[in-house]
C-alpha positions as CSV (number, residue, x, y, z in Angstrom):
1,X,60.0,115.4,76.8
2,X,61.9,114.2,79.9
3,X,60.5,110.7,79.5
4,X,61.5,110.5,75.9
5,X,65.1,111.5,76.7
6,X,65.3,109.1,79.6
7,X,63.9,106.0,78.0
8,X,66.6,105.3,75.4
9,X,69.3,105.8,78.0
10,X,67.7,103.3,80.4
11,X,67.2,100.8,77.5
12,X,70.8,101.2,76.4
13,X,72.0,100.7,79.9
14,X,69.9,97.6,80.3
15,X,71.3,96.2,77.0
16,X,74.9,96.8,78.0
17,X,74.5,94.9,81.3
18,X,72.1,92.2,80.2
19,X,73.7,91.0,77.0
20,X,77.1,90.0,78.6
21,X,75.2,88.0,81.2
22,X,72.9,86.4,78.6
23,X,75.8,85.3,76.4
24,X,77.7,83.9,79.4
25,X,74.7,81.9,80.4
26,X,74.4,80.6,76.8
27,X,78.0,79.5,77.0
28,X,77.6,77.8,80.4
29,X,74.4,76.0,79.2
30,X,76.2,74.8,76.1
31,X,79.1,73.4,78.1
32,X,76.7,71.7,80.5
33,X,74.8,70.0,77.7
34,X,77.8,69.2,75.5
35,X,80.7,68.7,77.9
36,X,78.9,67.8,81.1
37,X,80.7,70.6,82.9
38,X,78.1,71.1,85.7
39,X,78.2,74.9,85.7
40,X,75.9,76.2,88.5
41,X,73.5,78.2,86.5
42,X,71.8,79.5,89.7
43,X,74.7,81.9,90.1
44,X,74.4,83.7,86.8
45,X,70.6,83.4,87.0
46,X,70.7,85.4,90.3
47,X,72.7,88.2,88.6
48,X,70.2,88.4,85.7
49,X,67.3,88.5,88.2
50,X,68.8,91.4,90.1
51,X,69.1,93.3,86.8
52,X,65.6,92.6,85.5
53,X,64.0,93.2,89.0
54,X,65.4,96.7,89.0
55,X,64.1,97.4,85.5
56,X,60.7,95.7,86.2
57,X,60.1,98.4,88.8
58,X,60.9,101.1,86.1
59,X,58.5,99.4,83.7
60,X,55.8,99.5,86.4
61,X,56.4,103.3,86.7
62,X,55.9,103.6,83.0
63,X,59.3,105.2,82.4
64,X,60.3,102.8,79.7
65,X,58.5,102.1,76.4
66,X,61.1,99.9,74.7
67,X,59.1,96.8,73.6
68,X,62.0,94.4,73.4
69,X,63.3,95.2,76.9
70,X,59.7,95.0,78.2
71,X,59.3,91.4,76.8
72,X,62.7,90.4,78.1
73,X,62.2,91.8,81.6
74,X,58.7,90.2,82.0
75,X,59.9,86.8,80.9
76,X,63.2,86.8,82.7
77,X,61.7,88.2,86.0
78,X,59.8,84.9,86.2
79,X,62.4,82.5,84.8
80,X,65.3,83.9,86.8
81,X,63.4,84.4,90.0
82,X,65.4,82.6,92.6
83,X,62.7,80.0,93.4
84,X,61.9,79.4,89.7
85,X,65.5,79.2,88.6
86,X,66.5,76.8,91.4
87,X,63.7,74.4,90.6
88,X,64.1,74.6,86.8
89,X,67.9,74.1,87.0
90,X,67.4,71.1,89.4
91,X,64.8,69.6,86.9
92,X,67.3,70.1,84.1
93,X,69.7,67.6,85.7
94,X,67.8,64.4,86.2
95,X,70.6,63.1,88.3
96,X,69.0,64.8,91.2
97,X,66.0,62.4,91.0
98,X,67.8,59.0,90.2
99,X,68.4,56.9,93.2
100,X,69.5,53.7,91.5
101,X,71.6,52.7,88.5
102,X,71.4,54.2,85.1
103,X,69.4,54.2,82.9
104,X,66.6,55.2,85.3
105,X,63.3,53.3,85.4
106,X,60.8,55.8,83.8
107,X,58.0,55.1,86.3
108,X,60.3,55.6,89.3
109,X,61.8,58.8,87.8
110,X,58.3,60.1,87.1
111,X,57.3,59.5,90.7
112,X,60.4,61.3,92.0
113,X,60.0,64.3,89.7
114,X,56.3,64.8,89.7
115,X,56.0,67.1,92.8
116,X,58.7,69.4,91.5
117,X,57.2,69.7,88.1
118,X,53.8,70.6,89.5
119,X,55.4,73.0,92.1
120,X,57.2,74.8,89.3
121,X,54.1,75.2,87.3
122,X,52.2,76.7,90.2
123,X,55.1,79.0,91.0
124,X,55.2,80.3,87.5
125,X,51.5,80.9,87.6
126,X,51.7,82.7,90.9
127,X,54.5,85.0,89.7
128,X,52.6,85.7,86.4
129,X,49.5,86.7,88.4
130,X,51.7,89.2,90.4
131,X,52.4,90.8,87.1
132,X,48.6,91.1,86.3
133,X,48.4,88.1,83.9
134,X,45.8,85.4,84.5
135,X,48.2,82.5,83.9
136,X,51.9,82.0,83.0
137,X,50.9,81.1,79.4
138,X,49.1,84.4,79.0
139,X,52.4,86.2,80.0
140,X,54.5,84.1,77.6
141,X,52.1,84.7,74.7
142,X,52.0,88.4,75.5
143,X,55.8,88.5,74.8
144,X,55.1,86.8,71.4
145,X,52.2,89.2,70.5
146,X,49.8,86.3,70.6
147,X,46.6,85.6,72.4
148,X,45.7,82.3,74.0
149,X,42.3,82.2,72.4
150,X,43.7,82.8,68.9
151,X,46.4,80.3,69.3
152,X,44.0,77.6,70.6
153,X,41.8,78.2,67.6
154,X,44.8,77.8,65.3
155,X,45.9,74.6,67.1
156,X,42.4,73.1,66.9
157,X,42.1,73.9,63.2
158,X,45.6,72.3,62.6
159,X,44.6,69.2,64.5
160,X,41.4,68.8,62.5
161,X,43.4,69.1,59.2
162,X,46.2,66.7,60.1
163,X,44.7,64.0,62.4
164,X,43.0,61.9,59.7
165,X,46.2,61.5,57.8
166,X,48.2,60.8,61.0
167,X,45.7,58.1,61.9
168,X,46.2,56.5,58.5
169,X,50.0,56.6,58.8
170,X,49.9,55.2,62.3
171,X,47.7,52.3,61.2
172,X,49.7,51.6,58.1
173,X,53.1,51.6,59.9
174,X,51.8,50.0,63.1
175,X,53.3,52.9,65.2
176,X,53.3,52.6,69.0
177,X,53.3,55.5,71.3
178,X,56.0,54.1,73.6
179,X,58.4,53.8,70.6
180,X,57.3,56.8,68.6
181,X,60.7,58.3,67.9
182,X,62.2,54.9,66.9
183,X,59.4,54.6,64.4
184,X,60.3,58.0,62.8
185,X,63.8,56.6,62.2
186,X,62.5,53.3,60.8
187,X,60.2,55.2,58.4
188,X,63.3,56.9,56.9
189,X,65.5,55.8,54.1
190,X,69.3,55.7,54.7
191,X,71.4,58.6,53.5
192,X,75.1,58.8,52.9
193,X,75.7,62.5,53.2
194,X,77.9,64.0,55.9
195,X,76.7,67.0,57.9
196,X,79.3,69.1,56.1
197,X,78.0,68.0,52.7
198,X,74.5,69.0,53.7
199,X,75.5,72.3,55.2
200,X,77.7,73.5,52.3
201,X,75.4,72.3,49.6
202,X,72.4,74.1,51.0
203,X,74.3,77.3,51.7
204,X,75.7,77.2,48.1
205,X,72.3,76.6,46.5
206,X,70.5,79.3,48.6
207,X,73.3,81.8,48.2
208,X,74.0,82.1,51.9
209,X,77.3,83.6,53.0
210,X,79.8,81.1,54.5
211,X,81.4,83.3,57.1
212,X,82.8,80.5,59.2
213,X,80.8,81.5,62.2
214,X,78.9,78.2,62.4
215,X,80.8,75.4,64.0
216,X,79.3,71.9,63.6
217,X,80.2,69.1,65.9
218,X,78.9,65.7,64.8
219,X,79.3,62.8,67.3
220,X,77.2,60.1,68.8
221,X,75.5,61.4,72.0
222,X,72.2,61.5,73.8
223,X,71.1,64.9,72.3
224,X,69.6,64.5,68.8
225,X,70.4,68.0,67.8
226,X,71.2,71.3,69.6
227,X,72.0,74.8,68.2
228,X,73.9,77.0,70.7
229,X,73.9,80.7,70.0
230,X,76.8,81.7,72.2
231,X,77.5,85.3,71.0
232,X,75.0,86.4,68.4
233,X,76.1,86.0,64.8
234,X,79.7,85.8,65.9
235,X,79.7,82.3,67.6
236,X,77.1,79.7,66.6
237,X,77.5,76.0,67.3
238,X,75.6,72.9,66.4
239,X,75.8,69.6,68.1
240,X,74.3,66.8,66.0
241,X,74.4,63.0,65.8
242,X,75.9,61.6,62.6
243,X,73.2,61.8,59.9
244,X,72.2,58.3,58.7
245,X,68.5,58.6,57.8
246,X,66.0,61.0,56.2
247,X,64.8,61.8,59.7
248,X,68.4,62.6,60.7
249,X,68.6,65.0,57.8
250,X,65.4,66.8,59.0
251,X,66.8,67.2,62.5
252,X,70.1,68.6,61.2
253,X,68.3,71.0,58.7
254,X,66.2,72.2,61.7
255,X,69.3,73.1,63.6
256,X,70.8,74.8,60.5
257,X,67.6,76.8,60.4
258,X,68.4,78.2,63.8
259,X,72.0,78.9,62.7
260,X,71.0,80.6,59.5
261,X,68.6,83.1,61.2
262,X,71.2,84.1,63.7
263,X,74.3,84.1,61.5
264,X,72.7,86.6,59.1
265,X,71.2,88.8,61.8
266,X,72.9,92.2,61.3
267,X,71.1,94.0,64.2
268,X,72.8,95.3,67.3
269,X,71.8,95.4,71.0
270,X,68.7,93.5,72.1
271,X,67.6,92.8,68.5
272,X,70.4,90.2,68.4
273,X,68.2,88.1,70.7
274,X,65.0,86.2,69.8
275,X,61.7,84.9,70.9
276,X,60.8,81.2,70.9
277,X,58.2,81.6,68.2
278,X,60.7,83.4,65.9
279,X,63.5,81.0,66.6
280,X,61.5,77.8,66.0
281,X,59.6,79.2,63.0
282,X,62.9,80.0,61.3
283,X,64.1,76.5,62.0
284,X,61.0,74.9,60.6
285,X,61.2,77.0,57.5
286,X,64.7,76.0,56.6
287,X,64.0,72.4,57.6
288,X,61.2,72.2,55.0
289,X,63.0,74.2,52.3
290,X,66.2,72.3,52.8
291,X,64.4,68.9,52.4
292,X,62.7,70.2,49.2
293,X,66.0,71.4,47.7
294,X,68.3,68.6,48.7
295,X,66.3,65.4,48.8
296,X,64.9,63.2,46.0
297,X,61.1,63.1,45.7
298,X,60.7,59.7,47.4
299,X,62.7,60.9,50.4
300,X,60.9,64.2,50.4
301,X,57.6,62.4,50.7
302,X,59.0,60.6,53.7
303,X,59.6,63.9,55.4
304,X,56.0,64.9,54.8
305,X,54.8,61.8,56.5
306,X,57.1,62.3,59.5
307,X,56.1,66.0,59.5
308,X,52.4,65.1,59.7
309,X,53.0,62.8,62.7
310,X,55.1,65.3,64.5
311,X,52.7,68.2,63.8
312,X,49.9,66.2,65.4
313,X,52.0,65.2,68.3
314,X,53.1,68.8,69.0
315,X,49.5,70.1,68.5
316,X,48.1,67.6,71.0
317,X,51.0,68.4,73.4
318,X,50.2,72.1,73.1
319,X,46.5,71.7,73.8
320,X,47.3,69.4,76.6
321,X,49.6,72.0,78.1
322,X,47.1,74.8,78.1
323,X,44.6,72.7,80.0
324,X,47.4,71.5,82.3
325,X,48.3,75.0,83.4
326,X,44.9,75.4,84.9
327,X,44.8,72.0,86.6
328,X,48.2,70.5,87.0
329,X,47.1,67.9,89.6
330,X,44.9,66.4,86.9
331,X,47.8,65.9,84.6
332,X,47.4,62.1,84.2
333,X,43.8,62.3,83.1
334,X,44.4,65.3,80.8
335,X,47.4,63.5,79.2
336,X,45.3,60.4,78.5
337,X,42.4,62.4,77.2
338,X,44.6,64.3,74.7
339,X,47.0,61.8,73.4
340,X,44.5,59.0,73.2
341,X,43.2,60.9,70.2
342,X,46.2,59.4,68.3
343,X,44.3,56.1,68.4
344,X,47.2,54.3,70.2
345,X,47.7,52.9,73.7
346,X,49.6,55.7,75.5
347,X,50.7,53.4,78.4
348,X,51.5,54.8,81.8
349,X,49.7,58.2,82.0
350,X,52.0,59.4,84.8
351,X,54.9,59.8,82.4
352,X,53.8,63.2,81.2
353,X,56.0,64.8,83.9
354,X,59.1,63.5,82.1
355,X,58.5,65.7,79.1
356,X,60.9,68.7,79.3
357,X,58.2,70.9,77.6
358,X,56.3,70.7,80.9
359,X,59.1,72.1,83.0
360,X,62.3,73.2,81.2
361,X,60.7,74.7,78.1
362,X,57.2,75.6,79.0
363,X,54.7,77.3,76.6
364,X,57.1,76.4,73.8
365,X,56.0,73.3,71.9
366,X,53.2,75.3,70.0
367,X,56.0,77.0,68.2
368,X,56.8,73.9,66.1
369,X,53.1,73.8,64.9
370,X,53.3,77.5,64.1
371,X,56.6,77.0,62.3
372,X,55.2,74.1,60.3
373,X,52.3,76.1,59.0
374,X,54.5,79.1,58.2
375,X,57.0,76.9,56.5
376,X,54.4,75.4,54.2
377,X,53.0,78.8,53.3
378,X,56.6,80.1,52.6
379,X,57.4,77.2,50.4
380,X,54.2,77.7,48.4
381,X,55.0,81.4,48.0
382,X,58.6,80.8,46.9
383,X,57.8,78.1,44.5
384,X,55.1,80.3,42.9
385,X,57.3,83.4,42.6
386,X,60.8,82.0,42.0
387,X,60.3,78.3,40.9
388,X,63.7,76.5,41.5
389,X,65.9,79.6,41.7
390,X,67.0,78.8,45.2
391,X,69.4,81.7,45.6
392,X,66.3,84.0,45.4
393,X,64.7,81.8,48.1
394,X,67.6,82.6,50.3
395,X,67.6,86.3,49.5
396,X,63.8,86.4,50.2
397,X,64.4,84.8,53.7
398,X,67.2,87.1,54.5
399,X,65.4,90.3,53.5
400,X,62.0,89.3,55.1
401,X,63.2,87.6,58.3
402,X,66.9,87.3,59.1
403,X,68.6,90.6,58.5
404,X,66.9,92.7,61.2
405,X,66.6,90.0,63.8
406,X,64.2,90.8,66.6
407,X,63.7,94.4,65.6
408,X,60.3,93.4,64.2
409,X,58.2,90.8,66.0
410,X,57.5,87.5,64.2
411,X,53.8,88.3,63.6
412,X,54.8,91.7,62.0
413,X,57.3,90.0,59.8
414,X,54.7,87.4,58.7
415,X,52.1,90.1,58.0
416,X,54.5,92.2,56.0
417,X,55.7,89.1,54.0
418,X,52.0,88.4,53.3
419,X,52.1,85.1,55.1
420,X,48.5,84.9,56.4
421,X,47.5,82.6,59.3
422,X,43.9,83.9,59.9
423,X,43.5,82.8,63.6
424,X,46.7,84.6,64.5
425,X,46.5,87.7,62.3
426,X,44.8,89.9,64.9
427,X,46.7,91.8,67.6
428,X,47.0,89.8,70.9
429,X,44.2,90.4,73.3
430,X,46.7,90.6,76.2
431,X,48.3,93.7,74.6
432,X,45.1,95.6,75.3
433,X,45.1,95.0,79.1
434,X,45.2,98.5,80.7
435,X,46.7,97.5,84.0
436,X,49.8,95.7,82.8
437,X,53.3,97.3,83.0
């Protein structure tokens, strides 16, 4: 009885201290990315680490059973650890590694950054092992209620399904690896819609409330698209390049997908937050639904071609990453082995270290593959049940996913919505580990 009375108080206390720090860091990160303000994130990361370190010890003593806090504490204890945070924040500002003029030579930048990328991977693995996880990916997937074996099976199945079509598109359009993203733009028809047109039209058709809590900034800048959730449903911002092509529409709808999920989250406390898999799956769902609703068929078919290419790229990147965590020194060979499956010349195999998913956002890129699969299943279900009554699509999304935020994990939401992905439907193996806090 004492433990049951104590746990909610400890969890509430954690939430009241953690959330202000989390939102402040979100604000500083937004300003660093969008206004080049150069906030020193190490300062607030240190405060967060002190908080989660205290609560990690309580978790170890089995005095807390709150699942959301447990996931946050495990994840943040590694990411805000002083050594991890210092390296990650350094890598997030490439200026630390550029000795000459801008733009930097990729090969030189890769040479300069390589040791820190590998050092950060080894550090994350070391800290994860101290928490009784075999590798850092195992810990991160534990917080998503996924197992590495199930996820790999899903990724391999996805690759087998999509790779032949991707090969055909690559050959037909003569796509080069070194100019991959330029090709995605060139594959796209031009569009004349403004971001406000797209946003308001989709919100109207899907019956979403326009509460004025989503601020959209459209300007030419280096970031293709970025959604900043600065204070839960109360302050959501999107930075996006002017939309000129079908691919640009896809990018913007993706960011709107993040915004929709958070703007309609009515939960309080830690359930206002999110996991990577939930956040990206919601973005991928609205990206696909929005394209289906707003674009003419010829343009919609272009999104499917682009989606096929990007699904294969992200799948290969995910499989490469899981191998990399066990042997980071062999990154060049592993990179060549995996991405050569595209049937293209991948060029300099040392450039893998420049991918932010190897350092800034680790164990993350698989979420785009999961999101794509989920989005297709959701679209199929909604078209079958509601045909083109798009307001009912919106209500279904809000009821099944958005309204309760992170109160239910993504895999629970999918199961209860009868969205079945067989390789991922079982409970994560990691959750059964008896020795973990």
